[in-house]
C-alpha positions as CSV (number, residue, x, y, z in Angstrom):
1,X,25.7,124.5,25.4
2,X,25.6,125.3,21.7
3,X,26.7,127.9,19.3
4,X,24.0,130.6,18.6
5,X,23.3,132.6,15.5
6,X,22.3,136.2,15.7
7,X,21.5,138.9,13.2
8,X,25.0,140.4,13.0
9,X,27.2,137.7,14.5
10,X,27.4,134.2,15.8
11,X,28.1,133.2,19.5
12,X,30.5,130.4,20.1
13,X,30.7,128.7,23.5
14,X,33.8,130.3,25.2
15,X,36.8,128.0,25.5
16,X,40.3,128.5,26.8
17,X,41.5,128.3,23.1
18,X,39.7,131.7,22.6
19,X,42.1,133.4,25.1
20,X,44.7,134.7,22.7
21,X,42.1,136.5,20.5
22,X,40.0,137.7,23.4
23,X,43.0,139.0,25.2
24,X,43.5,141.4,22.3
25,X,39.8,142.3,22.4
26,X,39.8,142.9,26.1
27,X,42.9,145.0,25.9
28,X,40.7,147.9,24.5
29,X,41.0,150.6,27.2
30,X,37.5,152.0,26.2
31,X,35.9,149.0,27.8
32,X,37.1,150.0,31.3
33,X,35.7,153.6,31.3
34,X,33.2,152.7,34.0
35,X,34.4,149.5,35.7
36,X,36.8,146.5,35.8
37,X,40.2,146.3,34.3
38,X,41.9,144.5,31.4
39,X,43.0,140.9,32.1
40,X,46.5,140.8,33.6
41,X,47.9,138.4,31.0
42,X,46.9,136.1,28.2
43,X,47.9,133.1,30.5
44,X,45.6,134.4,33.3
45,X,42.7,134.8,30.8
46,X,43.3,131.3,29.4
47,X,43.2,129.9,33.0
48,X,40.0,131.7,33.8
49,X,38.3,130.6,30.6
50,X,39.4,127.0,31.3
51,X,37.8,127.2,34.8
52,X,34.6,128.5,33.2
53,X,34.4,125.5,30.8
54,X,32.7,123.5,33.5
55,X,29.7,125.6,32.8
56,X,28.5,125.0,36.5
57,X,29.4,126.3,39.9
58,X,31.2,123.9,42.2
59,X,28.0,123.4,44.2
60,X,26.0,122.9,41.1
61,X,23.5,125.7,41.9
62,X,24.5,127.9,38.9
63,X,25.0,127.5,35.2
64,X,28.0,129.7,33.9
65,X,27.2,130.3,30.3
66,X,29.7,132.2,28.3
67,X,29.9,132.8,24.6
68,X,32.4,134.8,22.5
69,X,31.0,137.0,19.7
70,X,32.3,136.4,16.2
71,X,31.5,138.5,13.2
72,X,30.9,137.0,9.7
73,X,34.5,138.2,8.9
74,X,35.6,135.6,11.6
75,X,36.9,138.4,13.9
76,X,36.2,138.0,17.6
77,X,34.8,141.2,19.1
78,X,33.6,140.5,22.5
79,X,31.5,138.2,24.7
80,X,28.1,137.7,26.3
81,X,27.7,135.7,29.6
82,X,25.1,134.6,32.0
83,X,25.0,133.2,35.5
84,X,21.8,131.2,35.6
85,X,20.5,130.6,39.2
86,X,18.3,127.5,40.0
87,X,15.6,130.0,40.8
88,X,15.1,130.9,37.1
89,X,16.9,134.2,37.4
90,X,19.9,135.0,35.0
91,X,22.4,137.7,35.6
92,X,23.7,138.8,32.3
93,X,26.7,140.8,31.1
94,X,28.5,141.6,27.8
95,X,31.5,143.4,26.3
96,X,32.0,144.5,22.7
97,X,35.1,146.1,21.5
98,X,34.7,149.9,21.1
99,X,35.5,149.7,17.4
100,X,32.2,147.8,16.9
101,X,29.9,149.9,19.1
102,X,26.6,151.3,17.7
103,X,26.4,148.7,14.9
104,X,23.7,146.5,16.4
105,X,26.3,143.8,17.4
106,X,25.9,144.0,21.1
107,X,22.1,144.1,21.0
108,X,22.0,141.2,18.5
109,X,24.3,139.1,20.7
110,X,22.5,139.8,23.9
111,X,19.1,139.1,22.3
112,X,20.3,135.7,21.0
113,X,21.6,134.8,24.4
114,X,18.3,135.8,26.1
115,X,16.3,133.7,23.7
116,X,18.6,130.7,24.4
117,X,18.3,131.3,28.2
118,X,14.5,131.5,28.2
119,X,14.1,128.7,25.7
120,X,16.5,126.2,27.1
121,X,17.5,127.0,30.6
122,X,14.2,127.9,32.3
123,X,15.0,131.5,32.8
124,X,12.0,133.7,33.7
125,X,13.8,136.9,34.8
126,X,17.0,138.6,33.4
127,X,19.1,141.0,35.6
128,X,21.9,143.2,34.6
129,X,24.0,145.2,37.1
130,X,26.1,148.0,35.8
131,X,27.6,151.3,36.9
132,X,25.1,154.1,37.0
133,X,27.4,156.3,34.8
134,X,27.5,153.6,32.0
135,X,25.1,155.3,29.6
136,X,25.9,153.1,26.7
137,X,25.1,149.9,28.5
138,X,21.9,151.4,29.9
139,X,20.8,152.4,26.4
140,X,21.5,148.9,25.0
141,X,19.4,147.4,27.9
142,X,16.6,149.9,27.5
143,X,16.5,149.0,23.8
144,X,16.2,145.3,24.7
145,X,13.2,145.9,27.1
146,X,15.0,146.0,30.4
147,X,13.7,148.4,33.1
148,X,15.2,149.9,36.2
149,X,14.7,147.4,39.0
150,X,12.3,147.8,41.8
151,X,13.7,148.3,45.3
152,X,13.1,144.6,46.1
153,X,14.9,143.5,42.8
154,X,17.8,145.9,43.6
155,X,18.2,144.4,47.1
156,X,18.1,140.9,45.8
157,X,20.9,141.7,43.3
158,X,23.1,143.0,46.2
159,X,24.1,146.1,44.2
160,X,26.6,148.7,45.3
161,X,25.5,152.3,45.8
162,X,27.1,153.3,42.4
163,X,25.4,150.5,40.5
164,X,22.2,150.4,38.6
165,X,20.1,147.2,38.5
166,X,17.9,146.6,35.4
167,X,15.5,143.7,34.9
168,X,13.2,142.3,32.3
169,X,10.9,139.2,32.2
170,X,11.8,136.4,29.8
171,X,8.2,136.7,28.4
172,X,9.4,139.6,26.3
173,X,11.9,137.3,24.6
174,X,9.1,135.0,23.4
175,X,7.3,138.0,21.9
176,X,10.3,138.7,19.6
177,X,12.0,141.6,21.3
């Protein structure tokens, strides 16, 4: 796993050493308007990041790829992550601190991750699962070429009733989008 360069930021492979900075970023209450909750402590986050440094599930069937998003000012502002299945499907997620929304940082970071996944990890399909009410995330995904999943794709993603599943083929990544 390598660092990635994007238009508005760079992506660094996530390490336990990022936990102190990321704990501050992930303390932003705006991030939890639709789902999840802030990490319970910096120590808890460091332990989680340390477990993820293996980059593989215990059974070896999944790659766990996590990057932190760093601005040119050296500030950490969020993360992008992917769970890459042996089947060539990648479940992607991201968080960007609310102070940096609508500046192109999230779409730039996600785009760089998608290019890496399709170019170096054999991914042919990207899947994002989000709360239906999360209009900001939906807009970002639509901007990147994701579409609402078919019924079969939704079933395969095992989504909850209040979740939206969006997909896109990796072939869009090769075409520069």
